[in-house]
LOLUM-721087 format. One line per field, with one value per residue (C-alpha): residue number from 1; residue in one letter; x, y, z. Coordinates in nm, 4 decimals. Last residue first. Layout:
REM residues N
n = c(NUM,...) $
res = c(A,...) $
c1 = c(X,...) $
c2 = c(Y,...) $
c3 = c(Z,...) $
This chain:
REM residues 252
n = c(252,251,250,249,248,247,246,245,244,243,242,241,240,239,238,237,236,235,234,233,232,231,230,229,228,227,226,225,224,223,222,221,220,219,218,217,216,215,214,213,212,211,210,209,208,207,206,205,204,203,202,201,200,199,198,197,196,195,194,193,192,191,190,189,188,187,186,185,184,183,182,181,180,179,178,177,176,175,174,173,172,171,170,169,168,167,166,165,164,163,162,161,160,159,158,157,156,155,154,153,152,151,150,149,148,147,146,145,144,143,142,141,140,139,138,137,136,135,134,133,132,131,130,129,128,127,126,125,124,123,122,121,120,119,118,117,116,115,114,113,112,111,110,109,108,107,106,105,104,103,102,101,100,99,98,97,96,95,94,93,92,91,90,89,88,87,86,85,84,83,82,81,80,79,78,77,76,75,74,73,72,71,70,69,68,67,66,65,64,63,62,61,60,59,58,57,56,55,54,53,52,51,50,49,48,47,46,45,44,43,42,41,40,39,38,37,36,35,34,33,32,31,30,29,28,27,26,25,24,23,22,21,20,19,18,17,16,15,14,13,12,11,10,9,8,7,6,5,4,3,2,1) $
res = c(H,N,V,E,I,H,Q,K,P,S,A,K,H,S,L,L,E,S,V,T,V,F,S,F,G,R,K,K,L,E,P,L,I,I,K,L,A,E,P,T,Q,S,S,H,Y,V,F,D,H,M,L,V,I,D,G,N,H,A,N,D,L,V,K,R,V,I,K,N,V,G,P,A,A,W,D,K,T,D,Q,H,W,S,W,L,I,L,Q,L,N,N,Q,K,T,L,Q,I,I,N,D,N,Y,V,G,G,P,P,R,F,L,V,A,K,H,G,T,T,Q,F,I,V,Q,Q,T,Q,E,L,E,D,K,I,S,S,H,S,L,Q,D,F,P,P,H,R,F,S,H,N,G,V,E,H,G,A,A,L,E,K,K,V,L,E,P,Y,R,K,V,R,E,G,V,V,F,F,T,A,K,A,D,Y,K,E,L,L,E,L,I,Q,P,T,L,K,A,D,P,G,D,D,F,T,L,A,I,F,K,D,Q,T,P,V,E,W,V,I,D,G,R,S,E,Y,Y,A,R,N,K,P,V,A,H,A,E,A,S,G,P,L,H,A,V,A,V,S,L,I,L,L,L,F,L,K,P,K,L,M) $
c1 = c(8.9292,8.7321,8.8558,9.2161,9.1916,9.0439,9.3295,9.5746,9.3643,9.3396,9.0228,8.7618,8.7114,8.6631,8.3894,8.1907,8.2067,8.0799,7.7989,7.6924,7.7579,7.5755,7.8030,7.7819,7.8695,7.6114,7.4032,7.4012,7.2698,6.9866,6.9042,6.8763,6.6964,6.4008,6.2759,6.3991,6.1303,5.8565,6.0101,6.0073,5.6598,5.4810,5.2957,5.0413,5.2876,5.6457,5.8685,6.1587,6.2907,6.5385,6.8499,7.1309,7.4942,7.7032,8.0610,8.0866,7.8182,7.4493,7.2630,7.0214,6.9636,6.8808,6.6529,6.5029,6.3886,6.2326,6.0544,5.9307,5.7852,5.5734,5.6368,5.5430,5.6497,5.8795,6.0344,6.2112,6.4811,6.7659,7.0548,7.1902,7.2652,7.4546,7.3448,7.3908,7.6100,7.7281,7.9866,7.9088,8.1270,7.8434,8.0484,8.1048,7.7321,7.6896,7.9503,7.7955,7.4500,7.5874,7.7866,7.4791,7.2916,6.9476,6.9351,6.5598,6.6027,6.9715,7.1707,7.4021,7.6577,7.8514,7.5608,7.6494,7.5149,7.3915,7.0689,6.7785,6.9654,7.2247,6.9666,6.7628,7.0662,7.1952,6.8435,6.8092,7.1535,7.0858,6.7410,6.8573,7.1494,6.9164,6.6860,6.9773,7.1025,6.7528,6.5397,6.3966,6.6802,6.6481,6.3002,6.1726,6.2241,6.1155,6.4353,6.6930,6.8172,7.0959,7.2479,7.1968,7.4143,7.3161,7.4709,7.1489,7.1682,7.1881,6.8645,6.6932,6.7776,6.6232,6.3127,6.2854,6.2811,5.9663,5.7944,6.1054,6.2988,6.0124,6.0703,6.4400,6.4049,6.6353,6.8901,6.9098,7.2296,7.2376,7.3908,7.2919,7.3100,7.0333,6.7735,6.8860,6.8236,6.4794,6.3810,6.5085,6.3040,5.9835,6.0508,6.1055,5.7953,5.5134,5.6123,5.8158,6.1639,6.1968,6.2540,6.5425,6.6779,7.0265,7.1646,7.5430,7.6979,8.0276,8.1936,8.5422,8.7511,8.6250,8.5199,8.2629,7.9331,7.7663,7.9833,7.9856,8.2483,8.5372,8.7148,8.7178,8.3485,8.2461,8.4221,8.3304,7.9633,7.9528,8.0961,8.2620,8.6258,8.7450,9.1200,9.1127,8.8481,9.0643,9.3622,9.7035,9.7070,9.5977,9.2388,9.1070,9.4171,9.3352,8.9740,9.0831,9.3480,9.0982,8.8548,9.1287,9.2324,8.8718,8.8433,9.1604,9.0542,8.7083,8.4232,8.1552) $
c2 = c(15.5524,15.8013,15.6637,15.6669,16.0350,16.1115,15.9200,16.1640,16.4666,16.3269,16.1339,16.2738,16.0413,16.3190,16.4657,16.1426,16.1654,16.5242,16.4139,16.1421,15.7810,15.4884,15.1972,15.0319,14.6678,14.5772,14.4012,14.7286,14.9001,14.6484,14.6517,15.0341,15.0947,14.8584,14.9700,15.3173,15.3359,15.2809,15.5461,15.7946,15.7036,15.8085,16.1002,16.3583,16.6517,16.5356,16.5987,16.3582,16.4482,16.2885,16.4035,16.1483,16.2568,16.0102,15.9371,15.5923,15.5464,15.4514,15.5504,15.2622,15.2093,15.5694,15.6639,15.3147,15.3331,15.6791,15.5762,15.2526,15.4316,15.6661,16.0220,16.1757,16.5276,16.5676,16.2335,16.4155,16.1449,16.3821,16.1343,16.1876,16.5541,16.4538,16.6802,17.0320,17.1188,17.4662,17.4450,17.6633,17.8953,18.1544,18.3969,18.1134,18.0681,18.4447,18.4521,18.1528,18.3112,18.6373,18.4583,18.2682,17.9555,17.7960,17.4266,17.4486,17.5725,17.6351,17.3462,17.4347,17.2269,17.2959,17.2846,17.3688,17.1164,17.2141,17.0411,17.2831,17.6098,17.5115,17.4153,17.7291,17.9565,17.8124,17.8380,18.2014,18.2802,18.1324,18.2848,18.6193,18.6402,18.5522,18.8360,19.0809,19.0095,19.0506,18.7513,18.6424,18.4045,18.2502,18.1104,18.0711,17.7588,17.9185,17.8949,17.7857,17.4321,17.4078,17.0640,16.7849,16.4732,16.1244,15.9372,15.8135,16.0844,16.3454,16.2332,16.1927,16.5509,16.6641,16.4574,16.5995,16.9570,16.9062,17.2444,17.4578,17.2344,17.2881,17.6655,17.6095,17.3826,17.0814,16.9339,16.5799,16.3901,16.0112,15.7131,15.3577,15.0499,14.8858,14.8710,15.2070,15.3776,15.2171,15.3408,15.6910,15.6994,15.6012,15.8564,16.1326,16.0535,16.1130,16.3942,16.5725,16.7196,16.8118,16.9959,16.7885,16.4344,16.3363,15.9898,15.9915,15.7017,15.5292,15.2544,15.3991,15.5157,15.8689,16.1717,16.3561,16.4844,16.8204,17.0277,17.4069,17.6719,17.4250,17.6465,17.3705,17.3018,17.6660,17.7003,17.3512,17.4135,17.7348,18.0794,18.1170,18.2237,18.5539,18.5346,18.6624,18.9179,19.0614,19.1096,18.9553,18.7118,18.9873,18.9507,19.2835,19.4547,19.3327,19.4498,19.7935,19.8208,19.7398,20.0007,20.2629,20.1954,20.2332,20.5626,20.6974,20.5730,20.7378,20.4871,20.4738) $
c3 = c(22.0481,22.2595,22.5912,22.4629,22.3715,22.7151,22.8788,22.7192,22.8226,23.1804,23.2605,23.4964,23.7932,24.0523,23.8332,23.8665,24.2457,24.2283,23.9952,24.2376,24.1429,23.9848,23.8956,23.5550,23.4974,23.2339,23.5012,23.6959,23.3855,23.3638,23.7360,23.7462,23.4159,23.4658,23.8076,23.7140,23.4454,23.7022,23.9283,23.6362,23.5097,23.8307,23.6733,23.7986,23.7949,23.7626,24.0644,24.0996,23.7548,23.5133,23.3273,23.2952,23.3269,23.1280,23.2290,23.0726,22.8084,22.8088,22.4919,22.4318,22.8043,22.8947,22.6062,22.5966,22.9582,22.9252,22.6063,22.7689,23.0712,22.8596,22.7400,23.0794,22.9716,23.2737,23.1707,22.8875,22.9162,22.8254,22.8063,22.4522,22.5237,22.8372,23.1202,23.2635,23.5612,23.6589,23.9376,24.2387,24.4431,24.4636,24.2531,24.0074,23.9506,23.9174,23.6378,23.4600,23.4717,23.3265,23.0573,22.9366,23.0404,23.0179,23.1128,23.1584,23.5133,23.5865,23.7374,24.0242,24.2122,24.5328,24.7784,25.1387,25.3887,25.7353,25.6289,25.6411,25.6960,25.4343,25.1727,25.2517,25.2152,24.8898,24.7510,24.8544,24.7080,24.3655,24.3177,24.4600,24.2131,23.9269,24.0357,24.0662,23.7127,23.5710,23.4761,23.1396,23.0461,23.3919,23.3279,23.6878,23.9045,24.2358,24.4426,24.1863,24.1048,24.3670,24.4231,24.6752,24.6633,24.7731,25.0632,25.2247,25.4916,25.2150,25.0530,25.3905,25.4873,25.1595,25.2335,25.5867,25.4541,25.2443,25.2110,25.2637,25.0234,24.7789,24.7896,24.7204,24.4151,24.4406,24.2031,24.3403,24.2630,24.2681,24.4493,24.3616,24.5828,24.3782,24.6553,24.7939,24.4610,24.4409,24.7872,24.7155,24.3946,24.5742,24.8525,24.5917,24.3867,24.6366,24.8758,24.6093,24.6488,24.3802,24.0503,23.9101,23.9462,23.8349,23.7608,23.7284,23.5363,23.6100,23.4109,23.4567,23.1614,23.2095,23.0072,23.2205,23.0870,23.0190,23.2497,23.2251,23.3008,23.2828,23.0291,22.7658,22.8269,22.7846,22.4477,22.3217,22.4046,22.2013,22.2596,21.9191,21.9636,21.8184,21.7484,21.3920,21.4851,21.7642,21.5312,21.5977,21.3053,21.0587,20.9422,21.0691,20.9297,20.5760,20.5966,20.7206,20.4450,20.1683,20.3004,20.3264,19.9644,19.8452,20.0313,19.8608,19.5149,19.5445,19.5829,19.3079) $
C-alpha cells in the first residue's frame, strides 16, 4: 500500500503530465497526417485539375523501359521514373531518352536495399551515389526521392532533405503491385477503378520476366485520356496543388 505522501506525489505527477502546456498533452502521433502536413512526404496532391502522375520504379530496363516510353509518347503522356543508380550506369542512354522525351527522373537509391536495415551512413551513400550518377549521366539533378519499398522514418526524411530532395510515395489506392505480375486485368482495374485528380500511381519499368505493365498501359492510357485526364510528372502535379480552401472544395 502506498504511503499518503507518495500517493499524493503520484497524483500530482499525473495531473502535471496532462496540463495544457505539458509535453505529453502536445505529443503528436507521427503518422501520415503528421508527415503530410509538414510537407515531409507526398502521397498524392489535392488538385481541382484532372491530372494524374504515373510513376515507374526500379529501372531503367532494356526491355520494358523502351516499350513504356513508346506508349507514353503515343498518348502524349509524361511520367516520372524513379531510377536505381546501378541500373543507370548499365543503361545510361535510356535515362537520357527519358529526359529528352520530357519525363522526370527521380532518385530510387543506388542498389535498392531495404532502407530500414541500413545505417545512417549507408543511407547517405545510397542517396548521394544515385544523385551523382544521374547528374554525371544526364547533367540533370534529381529533385525527387522514393525510398525502396516506401520505407520511411525521421532519419530517412532528414537525409532526403539534406540532399535537397522531396520524398515521394504514392496514393494508397493506386499501388498496382505490378512487380508481382498479378495479371494485366488486375493492374488495369486497380488504376481505372480508383482514378482521382492528383493521384500518384505506382508502377515499375523493371519487373523480372514480366511484360504485364506495358500491356496494362495499353488499356489504361487511352481510357483515362477518354475520361479527360492528363498525365503529368510528379513535379508538374505538385505545382497544381490546391490551396487549403480549394482543397476543401475538392473534397466536397
